[in-house]
C-alpha positions as CSV (number, residue, x, y, z in Angstrom):
1,M,58.4,86.4,190.3
2,R,55.7,88.4,192.1
3,A,53.9,91.3,190.5
4,A,50.9,93.7,190.2
5,V,49.0,93.2,187.1
6,H,45.7,93.9,185.6
7,E,44.1,92.1,182.9
8,R,41.6,94.7,181.8
9,F,40.9,98.4,182.2
10,G,38.9,99.7,185.3
11,G,38.8,100.5,188.9
12,A,41.8,99.8,191.3
13,D,39.5,96.4,191.9
14,V,41.1,95.2,188.6
15,L,44.4,94.9,190.5
16,E,45.9,91.8,191.5
17,V,49.2,90.4,192.9
18,R,50.4,87.1,191.7
19,E,53.0,85.0,190.3
20,V,54.2,86.1,186.4
21,D,57.2,85.0,184.2
22,D,60.5,86.6,184.7
23,P,61.2,89.0,182.2
24,P,64.0,88.5,179.6
25,V,67.1,90.7,179.7
26,G,67.9,92.4,176.6
27,P,71.1,93.5,175.2
28,D,70.8,97.2,176.3
29,T,68.7,96.2,179.6
30,V,69.5,96.7,183.2
31,L,67.4,94.1,185.2
32,V,66.5,95.5,188.5
33,R,65.5,93.6,191.2
34,A,63.0,95.9,192.6
35,R,62.6,97.2,196.4
36,A,60.2,99.9,195.9
37,T,58.0,101.7,193.5
38,S,55.9,104.5,193.5
39,V,52.4,105.5,192.4
40,N,51.7,108.5,190.0
41,P,48.7,109.8,188.4
42,V,49.7,108.2,185.3
43,D,49.4,104.8,186.7
44,W,45.8,105.1,187.4
45,K,45.0,106.8,184.2
46,I,46.7,103.8,182.4
47,R,44.8,101.4,184.6
48,E,41.3,103.2,183.7
49,G,42.5,103.0,180.0
50,Y,42.5,106.8,179.4
51,L,46.1,106.8,177.7
52,Q,45.4,104.3,175.0
53,G,45.8,106.9,172.3
54,A,49.4,107.8,173.6
55,Y,51.1,104.5,173.8
56,P,50.3,100.8,172.6
57,H,48.9,98.7,175.5
58,H,49.5,94.8,175.9
59,L,47.3,93.1,178.4
60,P,48.1,91.9,180.8
61,I,50.1,95.2,182.2
62,I,52.4,95.5,185.3
63,P,51.7,99.1,186.5
64,G,54.4,101.5,187.6
65,W,56.9,103.6,186.1
66,D,59.5,104.3,188.9
67,V,61.8,101.9,190.6
68,A,64.6,101.8,193.3
69,G,66.5,98.5,193.9
70,V,69.6,96.4,193.1
71,V,71.1,95.6,189.7
72,E,70.4,91.9,188.9
73,A,72.1,91.6,185.7
74,V,73.2,93.7,182.7
75,G,72.7,93.1,178.8
76,P,76.0,92.8,177.0
77,S,75.8,96.1,175.4
78,V,75.1,98.2,178.5
79,R,77.7,101.0,178.6
80,T,76.8,102.8,181.7
81,G,79.1,101.1,184.0
82,L,76.4,99.5,186.1
83,R,77.4,96.2,187.7
84,P,75.2,93.4,189.5
85,G,75.0,94.5,193.1
86,D,74.8,98.5,192.2
87,E,71.6,100.2,194.1
88,V,69.9,102.1,191.2
89,Y,66.9,104.3,190.7
90,G,64.9,105.4,187.6
91,Y,61.8,106.2,185.4
92,V,61.4,103.4,183.6
93,R,59.7,104.6,180.3
94,R,59.3,102.5,177.5
95,D,57.5,102.8,174.0
96,D,54.6,100.7,174.9
97,V,52.8,99.9,178.2
98,A,53.4,96.1,179.3
99,F,56.2,95.5,181.7
100,G,55.9,98.1,184.6
101,T,57.6,98.4,187.8
102,A,55.4,97.0,190.5
103,A,57.3,93.5,190.1
104,E,60.2,91.7,191.9
105,L,62.1,92.0,188.5
106,V,62.3,95.2,186.4
107,P,63.8,95.0,182.9
108,A,65.0,98.8,182.2
109,P,66.5,100.0,179.2
110,E,69.8,101.4,180.2
111,R,68.8,105.1,179.3
112,T,66.1,105.3,182.2
113,V,68.4,104.4,185.5
114,A,71.1,105.9,187.5
115,R,72.9,105.2,190.9
116,K,70.5,105.8,193.6
117,P,71.0,108.7,195.9
118,A,73.0,106.8,199.0
119,S,71.0,109.2,201.6
120,L,67.8,107.7,200.5
121,S,65.9,104.8,201.6
122,F,64.5,102.6,198.6
123,E,61.1,104.1,199.2
124,E,62.3,107.6,198.8
125,A,64.3,106.8,196.0
126,A,61.5,105.3,194.2
127,A,59.5,108.1,194.8
128,L,61.6,110.6,193.1
129,P,62.5,109.8,189.4
130,L,59.1,110.7,187.6
131,A,58.2,113.3,189.8
132,G,61.7,114.9,190.2
133,L,62.6,114.4,186.7
134,T,59.4,116.3,185.8
135,A,60.3,119.4,188.3
136,Y,63.6,119.5,187.3
137,Q,62.8,119.6,183.4
138,L,60.0,122.4,184.1
139,V,62.3,124.5,186.3
140,V,65.8,124.0,184.7
141,E,65.1,123.2,181.1
142,A,61.9,124.9,179.9
143,L,62.1,127.8,182.2
144,D,65.9,128.2,183.0
145,V,65.1,129.4,186.6
146,G,68.2,131.2,188.3
147,A,69.3,133.3,191.0
148,G,67.2,136.4,191.1
149,D,64.0,134.8,189.6
150,R,60.5,134.9,191.3
151,V,59.2,131.9,190.4
152,L,55.0,130.8,190.9
153,V,54.7,127.1,191.5
154,H,51.2,125.6,191.3
155,A,50.1,122.5,193.5
156,A,53.3,123.4,195.7
157,A,52.7,120.7,198.1
158,G,52.1,118.1,195.6
159,G,54.1,115.0,194.3
160,V,55.9,117.2,191.3
161,G,55.4,120.4,193.2
162,H,57.2,120.0,196.6
163,L,60.3,118.8,194.3
164,A,59.9,122.0,191.6
165,V,60.0,124.3,194.9
166,Q,63.0,122.6,196.2
167,I,64.8,122.7,192.9
168,A,64.0,126.4,192.3
169,K,65.2,127.5,195.8
170,A,68.3,125.6,195.2
171,R,69.0,127.6,191.9
172,G,68.5,130.9,194.0
173,A,65.2,132.0,193.2
174,T,62.2,133.3,195.2
175,V,59.4,131.2,195.2
176,V,55.7,131.3,195.5
177,G,53.6,128.4,196.2
178,T,50.1,127.7,195.6
179,A,48.0,125.2,197.9
180,R,45.1,124.7,200.5
181,S,45.4,126.7,203.5
182,D,45.9,123.5,205.7
183,K,49.4,122.8,203.7
184,H,50.8,126.1,204.2
185,D,53.0,125.5,207.2
186,H,54.3,122.5,205.2
187,L,55.4,124.8,202.3
188,R,57.0,127.2,204.8
189,E,59.0,124.2,205.9
190,L,60.1,123.7,202.2
191,R,61.3,127.7,202.6
192,V,58.7,129.0,200.0
193,D,58.8,132.7,200.3
194,E,55.1,133.5,199.7
195,V,51.8,131.0,200.1
196,I,48.7,131.6,198.6
197,D,45.4,129.5,199.0
198,Y,43.8,129.1,195.4
199,T,40.6,128.3,196.7
200,Q,40.2,132.2,197.6
201,G,40.1,133.4,194.4
202,P,42.5,134.0,191.2
203,V,46.0,133.7,192.2
204,S,46.7,136.7,189.6
205,E,44.8,138.9,192.2
206,Q,46.3,137.6,195.4
207,L,50.1,138.0,194.0
208,T,52.1,141.1,195.7
209,A,53.7,141.2,192.7
210,K,54.0,139.4,189.3
211,V,56.4,136.7,189.0
212,D,59.3,135.8,186.1
213,A,58.0,132.2,185.8
214,V,55.2,129.9,186.3
215,V,55.2,126.1,186.9
216,D,51.7,124.9,186.0
217,L,50.9,121.6,187.4
218,I,47.0,122.0,187.3
219,G,45.9,123.4,184.1
220,G,42.1,124.5,183.9
221,D,41.5,128.1,185.3
222,A,45.0,128.4,186.8
223,L,46.6,127.9,183.3
224,E,43.9,130.6,182.0
225,D,44.9,133.0,184.7
226,A,48.9,132.6,184.0
227,P,49.2,135.4,181.7
228,D,48.2,137.8,184.4
229,Q,50.6,136.1,186.8
230,V,53.9,136.4,185.0
231,H,55.6,139.3,183.3
232,D,56.4,137.0,179.9
233,A,54.5,134.6,178.7
234,A,57.0,132.7,177.2
235,R,58.2,131.8,180.8
236,I,55.0,129.6,181.6
237,A,55.7,125.7,181.6
238,S,52.9,123.2,182.1
239,V,52.4,119.7,182.2
240,V,48.5,119.5,181.6
241,D,47.3,121.3,178.7
242,A,49.9,121.2,175.7
243,D,47.4,123.5,173.3
244,T,46.8,125.8,176.0
245,V,50.3,126.7,177.0
246,L,51.4,126.5,173.8
247,G,48.8,129.0,172.5
248,L,50.1,131.4,175.5
249,G,53.5,131.1,174.0
250,G,54.8,128.9,176.9
251,R,56.3,125.5,176.9
252,Y,54.6,122.2,177.5
253,V,56.9,119.5,179.2
254,F,56.0,115.8,178.6
255,V,58.7,114.0,181.0
256,R,61.3,111.9,179.7
257,P,64.4,109.9,181.2
258,V,67.5,111.3,181.2
259,I,70.2,109.7,183.1
260,E,72.3,113.4,183.7
261,H,68.8,114.6,184.9
262,L,68.6,111.8,187.6
263,D,72.4,112.5,188.3
264,A,71.6,115.9,189.2
265,L,68.7,114.9,191.3
266,R,70.9,112.7,193.0
267,D,73.5,115.4,193.7
268,L,70.9,118.0,195.2
269,V,69.9,115.3,197.6
270,E,73.2,114.3,198.7
271,A,73.9,118.0,199.0
272,G,71.1,118.3,201.3
273,R,68.9,120.7,198.8
274,L,66.7,118.2,198.0
275,R,64.4,116.0,200.1
276,V,61.4,113.5,199.3
277,D,57.9,113.7,201.2
278,L,56.5,110.4,201.4
279,A,52.9,110.8,202.3
280,A,52.4,107.0,202.8
281,T,54.0,103.9,201.9
282,Y,52.0,100.6,201.2
283,P,53.0,96.9,200.6
284,L,52.8,95.4,196.9
285,E,49.8,93.5,197.9
286,Q,47.9,96.9,199.0
287,I,48.9,98.7,195.8
288,A,45.3,99.0,194.8
289,D,44.7,101.0,198.2
290,A,48.0,103.3,196.9
291,H,46.2,103.8,193.6
292,R,43.1,104.8,195.2
293,A,44.8,107.0,197.8
294,N,46.5,108.8,194.6
295,E,43.5,109.2,192.9
296,E,42.0,111.1,195.5
297,G,44.3,113.7,194.3
298,R,44.9,115.5,197.7
299,T,48.1,113.7,198.7
300,R,50.9,115.9,199.9
301,G,54.1,114.5,198.7
302,K,54.5,111.0,197.1
303,I,52.9,107.5,197.6
304,A,55.7,104.5,197.6
305,V,55.0,100.8,197.3
306,T,57.7,98.4,198.7
307,I,58.3,95.1,196.9
């Protein structure tokens, strides 16, 4: 099969696309013939070697955590009801880093994949799992956002942020979003109620009123400023700095694959309450360019890679 691989850690130029051996199908594995994947910040951080202390790494590494495609085969102990020919999507996280999703065949543990939203293209579906699960687990699990809440979403136009905005709106919240001024029109299209340019000073000084919950996707000064943004520090959730947010009394979210959450995201999509904003789509042969674009950190929405 064709796959993107890197034999060593380094810049995007270490990536190459070549033929590799087909993966095995384990007893609890769903083998997916991938049609698309996406690029997330974790992908280039792994490629650079920054996360070697967090997971065992086995070179050569096939990058990628998101997948959308068609079930090729299922292991004998799989109990999710998936069958060959089913269209699926998922966040394929294992306990080590080796078999990623930037490949024609992806061996996915059964707990990581669910039926794909029928209304999404494979590229859109591949862009949803990691970012969508992160947004869902921040907004729903960590912060329990509901009707009447006023929620601040930092980096609201980004890959996770634009999904967190929509999930909060779907739950009846009023949403305040931060972004550079050139992205404010996009936030208004997402029905953000109040937009703030974070480059113009501390967000707490620009808010028209304090909020009930804060979704932090930036860390640094934004997280340090969070106690002045929110009524109750217990309703601050961050994906960036565990020590700081826990020290504030808030919640740290480390995204995990949950089939029920993938199903909830699919339901929101099918109800017309959640859309995926694709900034760009690259062919597998240009995955190094996709990594570079994501690494710049100014992307609106997500970057997909077709396979």
